PDB file of N, CA, C and O in Angstrom:
ATOM      1  N   MET A   1     114.246  79.528  98.702  1.00  0.00           N
ATOM      2  CA  MET A   1     114.146  77.723  99.776  1.00  0.00           C
ATOM      3  C   MET A   1     113.037  77.861  99.401  1.00  0.00           C
ATOM      4  O   MET A   1     112.601  78.884  98.873  1.00  0.00           O
ATOM      5  N   LYS A   2     112.286  76.626  99.668  1.00  0.00           N
ATOM      6  CA  LYS A   2     111.555  76.024 100.148  1.00  0.00           C
ATOM      7  C   LYS A   2     111.118  75.551 100.993  1.00  0.00           C
ATOM      8  O   LYS A   2     110.714  74.535 100.427  1.00  0.00           O
ATOM      9  N   LEU A   3     110.712  75.387 102.426  1.00  0.00           N
ATOM     10  CA  LEU A   3     110.711  74.823 104.182  1.00  0.00           C
ATOM     11  C   LEU A   3     110.139  73.793 103.422  1.00  0.00           C
ATOM     12  O   LEU A   3     109.231  73.749 102.591  1.00  0.00           O
ATOM     13  N   GLU A   4     111.405  72.443 104.248  1.00  0.00           N
ATOM     14  CA  GLU A   4     111.335  71.778 103.925  1.00  0.00           C
ATOM     15  C   GLU A   4     110.666  70.537 104.766  1.00  0.00           C
ATOM     16  O   GLU A   4     111.041  69.384 104.553  1.00  0.00           O
ATOM     17  N   SER A   5     109.405  70.919 105.971  1.00  0.00           N
ATOM     18  CA  SER A   5     107.945  70.423 106.662  1.00  0.00           C
ATOM     19  C   SER A   5     107.421  71.006 105.438  1.00  0.00           C
ATOM     20  O   SER A   5     107.579  70.039 104.693  1.00  0.00           O
ATOM     21  N   ASN A   6     106.716  72.250 104.436  1.00  0.00           N
ATOM     22  CA  ASN A   6     105.447  72.855 104.185  1.00  0.00           C
ATOM     23  C   ASN A   6     105.869  72.955 102.536  1.00  0.00           C
ATOM     24  O   ASN A   6     105.450  73.532 101.532  1.00  0.00           O
ATOM     25  N   LEU A   7     106.512  72.411 102.751  1.00  0.00           N
ATOM     26  CA  LEU A   7     106.803  72.877 100.563  1.00  0.00           C
ATOM     27  C   LEU A   7     105.802  73.651  99.688  1.00  0.00           C
ATOM     28  O   LEU A   7     105.884  73.576  98.462  1.00  0.00           O
ATOM     29  N   GLU A   8     104.136  74.964 100.759  1.00  0.00           N
ATOM     30  CA  GLU A   8     103.947  75.473 100.297  1.00  0.00           C
ATOM     31  C   GLU A   8     104.411  77.046  99.951  1.00  0.00           C
ATOM     32  O   GLU A   8     104.201  77.929  99.120  1.00  0.00           O
ATOM     33  N   PHE A   9     105.301  76.747 101.342  1.00  0.00           N
ATOM     34  CA  PHE A   9     105.842  77.893 101.554  1.00  0.00           C
ATOM     35  C   PHE A   9     106.574  78.094 101.512  1.00  0.00           C
ATOM     36  O   PHE A   9     107.078  77.238 102.239  1.00  0.00           O
ATOM     37  N   GLU A  10     107.799  79.028 100.990  1.00  0.00           N
ATOM     38  CA  GLU A  10     108.741  79.699 100.314  1.00  0.00           C
ATOM     39  C   GLU A  10     109.597  81.000 100.728  1.00  0.00           C
ATOM     40  O   GLU A  10     108.977  82.043 100.930  1.00  0.00           O
ATOM     41  N   VAL A  11     110.775  80.982 100.841  1.00  0.00           N
ATOM     42  CA  VAL A  11     111.534  82.152 101.646  1.00  0.00           C
ATOM     43  C   VAL A  11     112.590  82.300 100.904  1.00  0.00           C
ATOM     44  O   VAL A  11     113.362  81.355 100.744  1.00  0.00           O
ATOM     45  N   LEU A  12     112.838  83.730 100.221  1.00  0.00           N
ATOM     46  CA  LEU A  12     113.807  84.015  99.434  1.00  0.00           C
ATOM     47  C   LEU A  12     114.134  85.423  99.451  1.00  0.00           C
ATOM     48  O   LEU A  12     113.648  86.476  99.038  1.00  0.00           O
ATOM     49  N   GLY A  13     114.900  85.126  99.934  1.00  0.00           N
ATOM     50  CA  GLY A  13     116.541  86.621  99.953  1.00  0.00           C
ATOM     51  C   GLY A  13     116.471  87.592  98.698  1.00  0.00           C
ATOM     52  O   GLY A  13     116.302  87.169  97.554  1.00  0.00           O
ATOM     53  N   PHE A  14     116.622  88.990  99.036  1.00  0.00           N
ATOM     54  CA  PHE A  14     116.192  89.411  97.702  1.00  0.00           C
ATOM     55  C   PHE A  14     117.261  91.323  98.638  1.00  0.00           C
ATOM     56  O   PHE A  14     117.634  91.679  99.756  1.00  0.00           O
ATOM     57  N   SER A  15     117.258  91.976  96.963  1.00  0.00           N
ATOM     58  CA  SER A  15     117.422  93.064  97.794  1.00  0.00           C
ATOM     59  C   SER A  15     116.261  94.415  97.145  1.00  0.00           C
ATOM     60  O   SER A  15     115.964  94.736  95.994  1.00  0.00           O
ATOM     61  N   ASP A  16     115.960  94.794  98.103  1.00  0.00           N
ATOM     62  CA  ASP A  16     115.198  95.514  97.551  1.00  0.00           C
ATOM     63  C   ASP A  16     115.083  97.117  97.663  1.00  0.00           C
ATOM     64  O   ASP A  16     116.074  97.440  98.318  1.00  0.00           O
ATOM     65  N   SER A  17     114.316  98.334  97.326  1.00  0.00           N
ATOM     66  CA  SER A  17     115.512  99.396  97.371  1.00  0.00           C
ATOM     67  C   SER A  17     114.289 100.327  97.962  1.00  0.00           C
ATOM     68  O   SER A  17     114.547 101.524  97.838  1.00  0.00           O
ATOM     69  N   ARG A  18     113.730 100.205  98.231  1.00  0.00           N
ATOM     70  CA  ARG A  18     113.180 100.835  99.720  1.00  0.00           C
ATOM     71  C   ARG A  18     113.666 100.523 101.091  1.00  0.00           C
ATOM     72  O   ARG A  18     113.183 100.962 102.135  1.00  0.00           O
ATOM     73  N   TYR A  19     114.966  99.484 100.933  1.00  0.00           N
ATOM     74  CA  TYR A  19     116.217  99.097 102.315  1.00  0.00           C
ATOM     75  C   TYR A  19     116.838  99.144 101.919  1.00  0.00           C
ATOM     76  O   TYR A  19     116.984  98.996 100.706  1.00  0.00           O
ATOM     77  N   GLU A  20     118.064  99.530 103.212  1.00  0.00           N
ATOM     78  CA  GLU A  20     119.262  99.984 102.905  1.00  0.00           C
ATOM     79  C   GLU A  20     118.870  98.218 103.276  1.00  0.00           C
ATOM     80  O   GLU A  20     117.659  98.133 103.481  1.00  0.00           O
ATOM     81  N   LYS A  21     119.354  97.281 103.364  1.00  0.00           N
ATOM     82  CA  LYS A  21     119.227  95.922 103.991  1.00  0.00           C
ATOM     83  C   LYS A  21     119.149  95.218 103.443  1.00  0.00           C
ATOM     84  O   LYS A  21     118.401  95.611 102.548  1.00  0.00           O
ATOM     85  N   LEU A  22     119.580  93.653 103.138  1.00  0.00           N
ATOM     86  CA  LEU A  22     118.350  92.342 102.754  1.00  0.00           C
ATOM     87  C   LEU A  22     117.596  92.386 103.013  1.00  0.00           C
ATOM     88  O   LEU A  22     117.402  92.757 104.170  1.00  0.00           O
ATOM     89  N   THR A  23     116.151  91.938 101.895  1.00  0.00           N
ATOM     90  CA  THR A  23     115.026  91.807 103.087  1.00  0.00           C
ATOM     91  C   THR A  23     115.232  90.074 102.912  1.00  0.00           C
ATOM     92  O   THR A  23     116.235  89.366 102.808  1.00  0.00           O
ATOM     93  N   VAL A  24     113.692  89.777 102.936  1.00  0.00           N
ATOM     94  CA  VAL A  24     113.456  88.653 102.595  1.00  0.00           C
ATOM     95  C   VAL A  24     112.420  88.485 102.700  1.00  0.00           C
ATOM     96  O   VAL A  24     111.815  88.756 103.737  1.00  0.00           O
ATOM     97  N   GLU A  25     111.691  87.810 101.303  1.00  0.00           N
ATOM     98  CA  GLU A  25     110.100  87.020 101.352  1.00  0.00           C
ATOM     99  C   GLU A  25     109.417  86.460 101.767  1.00  0.00           C
ATOM    100  O   GLU A  25     109.870  85.600 102.522  1.00  0.00           O
ATOM    101  N   VAL A  26     108.569  86.488 101.677  1.00  0.00           N
ATOM    102  CA  VAL A  26     107.926  85.257 102.237  1.00  0.00           C
ATOM    103  C   VAL A  26     106.428  84.475 100.924  1.00  0.00           C
ATOM    104  O   VAL A  26     105.541  85.176 100.436  1.00  0.00           O
ATOM    105  N   LYS A  27     106.567  83.218 100.716  1.00  0.00           N
ATOM    106  CA  LYS A  27     105.066  83.307  99.608  1.00  0.00           C
ATOM    107  C   LYS A  27     104.558  81.891 100.638  1.00  0.00           C
ATOM    108  O   LYS A  27     105.042  81.458 101.684  1.00  0.00           O
ATOM    109  N   TYR A  28     103.316  81.411  99.767  1.00  0.00           N
ATOM    110  CA  TYR A  28     102.746  80.726  99.922  1.00  0.00           C
ATOM    111  C   TYR A  28     101.667  80.429  99.152  1.00  0.00           C
ATOM    112  O   TYR A  28     100.573  80.967  99.325  1.00  0.00           O
ATOM    113  N   LYS A  29     101.929  79.467  98.163  1.00  0.00           N
ATOM    114  CA  LYS A  29     101.140  79.537  96.765  1.00  0.00           C
ATOM    115  C   LYS A  29     101.686  80.293  95.806  1.00  0.00           C
ATOM    116  O   LYS A  29     101.226  80.903  94.841  1.00  0.00           O
ATOM    117  N   GLY A  30     102.900  80.116  96.315  1.00  0.00           N
ATOM    118  CA  GLY A  30     103.902  81.552  94.288  1.00  0.00           C
ATOM    119  C   GLY A  30     103.473  82.711  94.910  1.00  0.00           C
ATOM    120  O   GLY A  30     103.985  83.816  94.731  1.00  0.00           O
ATOM    121  N   GLU A  31     102.364  82.426  95.774  1.00  0.00           N
ATOM    122  CA  GLU A  31     102.518  84.505  96.198  1.00  0.00           C
ATOM    123  C   GLU A  31     102.663  84.901  97.797  1.00  0.00           C
ATOM    124  O   GLU A  31     102.729  84.227  98.825  1.00  0.00           O
ATOM    125  N   SER A  32     102.682  86.464  97.484  1.00  0.00           N
ATOM    126  CA  SER A  32     104.106  86.996  98.503  1.00  0.00           C
ATOM    127  C   SER A  32     102.787  87.453  99.935  1.00  0.00           C
ATOM    128  O   SER A  32     102.042  88.429 100.021  1.00  0.00           O
ATOM    129  N   ILE A  33     102.918  86.629 100.576  1.00  0.00           N
ATOM    130  CA  ILE A  33     102.691  87.495 102.006  1.00  0.00           C
ATOM    131  C   ILE A  33     102.812  88.327 102.616  1.00  0.00           C
ATOM    132  O   ILE A  33     102.092  89.188 103.122  1.00  0.00           O
ATOM    133  N   ALA A  34     104.631  87.872 102.562  1.00  0.00           N
ATOM    134  CA  ALA A  34     104.882  88.756 103.872  1.00  0.00           C
ATOM    135  C   ALA A  34     106.396  88.948 103.160  1.00  0.00           C
ATOM    136  O   ALA A  34     106.823  88.324 102.188  1.00  0.00           O
ATOM    137  N   GLN A  35     107.049  89.946 103.896  1.00  0.00           N
ATOM    138  CA  GLN A  35     108.611  90.781 103.428  1.00  0.00           C
ATOM    139  C   GLN A  35     108.620  91.248 104.704  1.00  0.00           C
ATOM    140  O   GLN A  35     107.817  92.082 105.121  1.00  0.00           O
ATOM    141  N   ILE A  36     109.675  90.646 105.481  1.00  0.00           N
ATOM    142  CA  ILE A  36     111.006  91.290 106.535  1.00  0.00           C
ATOM    143  C   ILE A  36     112.569  91.747 106.125  1.00  0.00           C
ATOM    144  O   ILE A  36     113.584  91.166 105.738  1.00  0.00           O
ATOM    145  N   ASN A  37     112.184  93.080 106.426  1.00  0.00           N
ATOM    146  CA  ASN A  37     113.878  93.748 106.497  1.00  0.00           C
ATOM    147  C   ASN A  37     114.172  93.746 107.373  1.00  0.00           C
ATOM    148  O   ASN A  37     113.366  93.511 108.273  1.00  0.00           O
ATOM    149  N   GLN A  38     115.756  94.054 107.693  1.00  0.00           N
ATOM    150  CA  GLN A  38     116.540  94.610 108.980  1.00  0.00           C
ATOM    151  C   GLN A  38     116.685  95.517 108.986  1.00  0.00           C
ATOM    152  O   GLN A  38     117.317  95.645 110.035  1.00  0.00           O
ATOM    153  N   ASP A  39     116.578  96.632 108.502  1.00  0.00           N
ATOM    154  CA  ASP A  39     117.225  97.604 109.054  1.00  0.00           C
ATOM    155  C   ASP A  39     117.736  97.851 109.967  1.00  0.00           C
ATOM    156  O   ASP A  39     118.929  97.738 110.247  1.00  0.00           O
ATOM    157  N   LYS A  40     116.206  98.529 111.033  1.00  0.00           N
ATOM    158  CA  LYS A  40     116.952  98.744 111.879  1.00  0.00           C
ATOM    159  C   LYS A  40     117.451  97.801 112.944  1.00  0.00           C
ATOM    160  O   LYS A  40     117.278  97.975 114.150  1.00  0.00           O
ATOM    161  N   GLY A  41     118.179  96.639 112.311  1.00  0.00           N
ATOM    162  CA  GLY A  41     118.789  95.764 113.041  1.00  0.00           C
ATOM    163  C   GLY A  41     118.458  94.769 113.776  1.00  0.00           C
ATOM    164  O   GLY A  41     117.550  95.024 114.567  1.00  0.00           O
ATOM    165  N   MET A  42     119.130  93.062 113.815  1.00  0.00           N
ATOM    166  CA  MET A  42     118.665  91.802 114.437  1.00  0.00           C
ATOM    167  C   MET A  42     117.699  92.079 115.310  1.00  0.00           C
ATOM    168  O   MET A  42     116.884  91.158 115.251  1.00  0.00           O
ATOM    169  N   GLU A  43     117.198  93.318 116.516  1.00  0.00           N
ATOM    170  CA  GLU A  43     116.741  92.417 117.070  1.00  0.00           C
ATOM    171  C   GLU A  43     115.565  93.185 116.931  1.00  0.00           C
ATOM    172  O   GLU A  43     114.689  92.623 117.589  1.00  0.00           O
ATOM    173  N   LEU A  44     115.008  94.486 116.236  1.00  0.00           N
ATOM    174  CA  LEU A  44     114.396  94.652 115.739  1.00  0.00           C
ATOM    175  C   LEU A  44     113.521  94.566 114.269  1.00  0.00           C
ATOM    176  O   LEU A  44     113.408  95.606 113.620  1.00  0.00           O
ATOM    177  N   LEU A  45     113.104  93.710 113.926  1.00  0.00           N
ATOM    178  CA  LEU A  45     113.838  93.126 112.163  1.00  0.00           C
ATOM    179  C   LEU A  45     112.060  93.852 111.896  1.00  0.00           C
ATOM    180  O   LEU A  45     111.356  94.214 112.839  1.00  0.00           O
ATOM    181  N   GLU A  46     111.659  93.923 110.511  1.00  0.00           N
ATOM    182  CA  GLU A  46     110.321  94.345 110.968  1.00  0.00           C
ATOM    183  C   GLU A  46     109.687  93.610 109.232  1.00  0.00           C
ATOM    184  O   GLU A  46     110.248  93.683 108.139  1.00  0.00           O
ATOM    185  N   ILE A  47     107.999  92.767 109.692  1.00  0.00           N
ATOM    186  CA  ILE A  47     107.865  92.140 109.126  1.00  0.00           C
ATOM    187  C   ILE A  47     106.308  93.062 108.122  1.00  0.00           C
ATOM    188  O   ILE A  47     105.912  93.972 108.850  1.00  0.00           O
ATOM    189  N   GLU A  48     105.509  93.010 106.842  1.00  0.00           N
ATOM    190  CA  GLU A  48     104.841  93.546 106.428  1.00  0.00           C
ATOM    191  C   GLU A  48     104.378  92.046 105.741  1.00  0.00           C
ATOM    192  O   GLU A  48     104.705  91.049 105.097  1.00  0.00           O
ATOM    193  N   VAL A  49     103.407  92.739 106.407  1.00  0.00           N
ATOM    194  CA  VAL A  49     102.095  91.474 105.701  1.00  0.00           C
ATOM    195  C   VAL A  49     101.238  92.032 104.634  1.00  0.00           C
ATOM    196  O   VAL A  49     100.455  92.982 104.634  1.00  0.00           O
ATOM    197  N   PHE A  50     101.588  91.208 103.747  1.00  0.00           N
ATOM    198  CA  PHE A  50     100.316  91.625 102.435  1.00  0.00           C
ATOM    199  C   PHE A  50      99.085  91.586 102.320  1.00  0.00           C
ATOM    200  O   PHE A  50      98.744  90.596 101.673  1.00  0.00           O
ATOM    201  N   ALA A  51      98.208  92.245 102.668  1.00  0.00           N
ATOM    202  CA  ALA A  51      97.397  91.921 102.815  1.00  0.00           C
ATOM    203  C   ALA A  51      96.278  92.653 102.210  1.00  0.00           C
ATOM    204  O   ALA A  51      96.532  93.820 102.507  1.00  0.00           O
ATOM    205  N   ASP A  52      94.981  92.648 101.405  1.00  0.00           N
ATOM    206  CA  ASP A  52      94.303  93.407 100.211  1.00  0.00           C
ATOM    207  C   ASP A  52      93.173  93.579 101.091  1.00  0.00           C
ATOM    208  O   ASP A  52      92.845  92.394 101.052  1.00  0.00           O
ATOM    209  N   LEU A  53      92.440  94.022 101.741  1.00  0.00           N
ATOM    210  CA  LEU A  53      91.003  94.190 102.585  1.00  0.00           C
ATOM    211  C   LEU A  53      90.400  93.759 101.516  1.00  0.00           C
ATOM    212  O   LEU A  53      89.941  92.622 101.409  1.00  0.00           O
ATOM    213  N   ASN A  54      90.360  94.569 100.712  1.00  0.00           N
ATOM    214  CA  ASN A  54      88.535  94.344  99.584  1.00  0.00           C
ATOM    215  C   ASN A  54      88.322  92.711  98.860  1.00  0.00           C
ATOM    216  O   ASN A  54      87.332  92.212  98.324  1.00  0.00           O
ATOM    217  N   SER A  55      89.482  92.248  99.070  1.00  0.00           N
ATOM    218  CA  SER A  55      89.398  90.759  98.543  1.00  0.00           C
ATOM    219  C   SER A  55      89.307  89.356  99.333  1.00  0.00           C
ATOM    220  O   SER A  55      90.173  89.403 100.206  1.00  0.00           O
ATOM    221  N   ALA A  56      88.690  88.255  99.384  1.00  0.00           N
ATOM    222  CA  ALA A  56      89.283  87.458 100.146  1.00  0.00           C
ATOM    223  C   ALA A  56      90.764  86.894 101.233  1.00  0.00           C
ATOM    224  O   ALA A  56      91.994  86.872 101.271  1.00  0.00           O
ATOM    225  N   ILE A  57      89.948  86.637 101.731  1.00  0.00           N
ATOM    226  CA  ILE A  57      91.205  86.740 103.358  1.00  0.00           C
ATOM    227  C   ILE A  57      91.723  84.944 102.611  1.00  0.00           C
ATOM    228  O   ILE A  57      91.463  83.954 101.927  1.00  0.00           O
ATOM    229  N   LEU A  58      92.781  85.834 103.640  1.00  0.00           N
ATOM    230  CA  LEU A  58      93.788  84.780 103.173  1.00  0.00           C
ATOM    231  C   LEU A  58      94.169  83.808 104.466  1.00  0.00           C
ATOM    232  O   LEU A  58      94.451  84.164 105.610  1.00  0.00           O
ATOM    233  N   LYS A  59      94.075  82.291 103.845  1.00  0.00           N
ATOM    234  CA  LYS A  59      94.120  82.249 105.051  1.00  0.00           C
ATOM    235  C   LYS A  59      95.813  80.753 105.095  1.00  0.00           C
ATOM    236  O   LYS A  59      96.175  80.114 104.107  1.00  0.00           O
ATOM    237  N   VAL A  60      96.372  80.660 106.361  1.00  0.00           N
ATOM    238  CA  VAL A  60      97.780  79.948 106.141  1.00  0.00           C
ATOM    239  C   VAL A  60      97.613  78.681 106.680  1.00  0.00           C
ATOM    240  O   VAL A  60      96.425  78.360 106.690  1.00  0.00           O
ATOM    241  N   PRO A  61      98.482  77.709 107.204  1.00  0.00           N
ATOM    242  CA  PRO A  61      98.475  77.588 108.516  1.00  0.00           C
ATOM    243  C   PRO A  61      99.626  77.772 109.161  1.00  0.00           C
ATOM    244  O   PRO A  61     100.778  77.656 108.744  1.00  0.00           O
ATOM    245  N   PHE A  62      99.254  78.047 110.131  1.00  0.00           N
ATOM    246  CA  PHE A  62      99.566  78.362 111.374  1.00  0.00           C
ATOM    247  C   PHE A  62     100.821  77.985 111.771  1.00  0.00           C
ATOM    248  O   PHE A  62     101.637  78.813 112.175  1.00  0.00           O
ATOM    249  N   SER A  63     101.112  76.510 111.674  1.00  0.00           N
ATOM    250  CA  SER A  63     102.616  75.721 111.931  1.00  0.00           C
ATOM    251  C   SER A  63     103.363  76.316 110.588  1.00  0.00           C
ATOM    252  O   SER A  63     104.589  76.236 110.514  1.00  0.00           O
ATOM    253  N   GLY A  64     102.647  76.874 109.603  1.00  0.00           N
ATOM    254  CA  GLY A  64     104.127  76.885 108.153  1.00  0.00           C
ATOM    255  C   GLY A  64     104.237  77.971 108.360  1.00  0.00           C
ATOM    256  O   GLY A  64     105.407  78.252 108.099  1.00  0.00           O
ATOM    257  N   PHE A  65     103.767  78.744 108.658  1.00  0.00           N
ATOM    258  CA  PHE A  65     103.971  79.661 108.663  1.00  0.00           C
ATOM    259  C   PHE A  65     104.794  80.361 110.085  1.00  0.00           C
ATOM    260  O   PHE A  65     105.106  81.545 109.964  1.00  0.00           O
ATOM    261  N   LEU A  66     104.986  79.982 110.808  1.00  0.00           N
ATOM    262  CA  LEU A  66     105.871  80.265 111.499  1.00  0.00           C
ATOM    263  C   LEU A  66     107.396  79.735 111.232  1.00  0.00           C
ATOM    264  O   LEU A  66     108.354  80.365 111.677  1.00  0.00           O
ATOM    265  N   GLY A  67     107.608  78.133 110.223  1.00  0.00           N
ATOM    266  CA  GLY A  67     108.396  77.596 110.310  1.00  0.00           C
ATOM    267  C   GLY A  67     108.856  78.605 108.856  1.00  0.00           C
ATOM    268  O   GLY A  67     110.007  78.438 108.454  1.00  0.00           O
ATOM    269  N   ALA A  68     108.149  79.415 108.253  1.00  0.00           N
ATOM    270  CA  ALA A  68     108.474  80.400 106.730  1.00  0.00           C
ATOM    271  C   ALA A  68     109.161  81.465 108.357  1.00  0.00           C
ATOM    272  O   ALA A  68     110.268  81.941 108.108  1.00  0.00           O
ATOM    273  N   MET A  69     108.865  81.663 109.176  1.00  0.00           N
ATOM    274  CA  MET A  69     109.177  83.195 109.983  1.00  0.00           C
ATOM    275  C   MET A  69     110.590  82.557 110.289  1.00  0.00           C
ATOM    276  O   MET A  69     111.504  83.277 109.888  1.00  0.00           O
ATOM    277  N   ASN A  70     111.012  81.355 110.916  1.00  0.00           N
ATOM    278  CA  ASN A  70     111.861  81.099 111.571  1.00  0.00           C
ATOM    279  C   ASN A  70     113.442  81.329 110.544  1.00  0.00           C
ATOM    280  O   ASN A  70     114.438  82.042 110.666  1.00  0.00           O
ATOM    281  N   LEU A  71     112.860  80.037 109.285  1.00  0.00           N
ATOM    282  CA  LEU A  71     113.986  80.141 108.277  1.00  0.00           C
ATOM    283  C   LEU A  71     114.018  81.474 107.954  1.00  0.00           C
ATOM    284  O   LEU A  71     115.148  81.812 108.309  1.00  0.00           O
ATOM    285  N   ALA A  72     113.198  82.914 107.270  1.00  0.00           N
ATOM    286  CA  ALA A  72     113.283  84.216 107.027  1.00  0.00           C
ATOM    287  C   ALA A  72     114.528  83.963 107.802  1.00  0.00           C
ATOM    288  O   ALA A  72     115.512  83.468 107.253  1.00  0.00           O
ATOM    289  N   ARG A  73     114.511  84.469 109.766  1.00  0.00           N
ATOM    290  CA  ARG A  73     114.993  85.112 110.097  1.00  0.00           C
ATOM    291  C   ARG A  73     116.571  83.812 110.632  1.00  0.00           C
ATOM    292  O   ARG A  73     117.516  83.724 111.417  1.00  0.00           O
ATOM    293  N   GLY A  74     116.248  83.471 110.114  1.00  0.00           N
ATOM    294  CA  GLY A  74     117.794  82.061 109.709  1.00  0.00           C
ATOM    295  C   GLY A  74     118.268  83.243 108.765  1.00  0.00           C
ATOM    296  O   GLY A  74     119.091  84.137 108.960  1.00  0.00           O
ATOM    297  N   PHE A  75     117.484  82.949 107.700  1.00  0.00           N
ATOM    298  CA  PHE A  75     118.693  83.785 106.764  1.00  0.00           C
ATOM    299  C   PHE A  75     118.807  85.160 106.865  1.00  0.00           C
ATOM    300  O   PHE A  75     119.835  85.532 106.300  1.00  0.00           O
ATOM    301  N   ILE A  76     118.222  85.998 107.317  1.00  0.00           N
ATOM    302  CA  ILE A  76     118.755  86.894 107.485  1.00  0.00           C
ATOM    303  C   ILE A  76     119.713  86.809 108.779  1.00  0.00           C
ATOM    304  O   ILE A  76     118.878  87.345 109.508  1.00  0.00           O
ATOM    305  N   VAL A  77     120.129  86.716 109.116  1.00  0.00           N
ATOM    306  CA  VAL A  77     121.610  86.678 110.543  1.00  0.00           C
ATOM    307  C   VAL A  77     122.862  85.672 109.213  1.00  0.00           C
ATOM    308  O   VAL A  77     124.025  85.927 108.898  1.00  0.00           O
ATOM    309  N   GLU A  78     122.000  84.641 108.792  1.00  0.00           N
ATOM    310  CA  GLU A  78     123.480  84.174 107.838  1.00  0.00           C
ATOM    311  C   GLU A  78     123.579  84.638 106.814  1.00  0.00           C
ATOM    312  O   GLU A  78     124.119  83.857 106.031  1.00  0.00           O
ATOM    313  N   SER A  79     123.248  85.823 106.272  1.00  0.00           N
ATOM    314  CA  SER A  79     123.161  87.073 105.414  1.00  0.00           C
ATOM    315  C   SER A  79     124.351  88.443 105.998  1.00  0.00           C
ATOM    316  O   SER A  79     125.335  89.099 105.655  1.00  0.00           O
ATOM    317  N   GLY A  80     123.220  88.198 107.268  1.00  0.00           N
ATOM    318  CA  GLY A  80     123.997  90.585 108.320  1.00  0.00           C
ATOM    319  C   GLY A  80     125.147  89.416 108.664  1.00  0.00           C
ATOM    320  O   GLY A  80     126.155  89.712 109.305  1.00  0.00           O
TER     321      GLY A  80
END
C-alpha cells in the first residue's frame, strides 16, 4: 500500500518466520528501510531500521517517514 501523500513510501504487511505475529515492512523508493513487529504487543511495537554503516547514508523525508510509520501502525491494528 503506497502512502497517498508521498508515493515514494510503501507499507507492506507480511509474515516473517522470525516473528510470531504479522510484521509490516516500510520501503522507500523500493528499498526496505524498516520493519515493525508486534510480538511484544500493540503498546510495545518494535521497529528495526535497516542500515549498513559501510555504505552511503540513506536520507528520507521526515514527514513521509512519519506518515509511513503511522500507516504501518494502523495496518497492524487492523490486522491484529
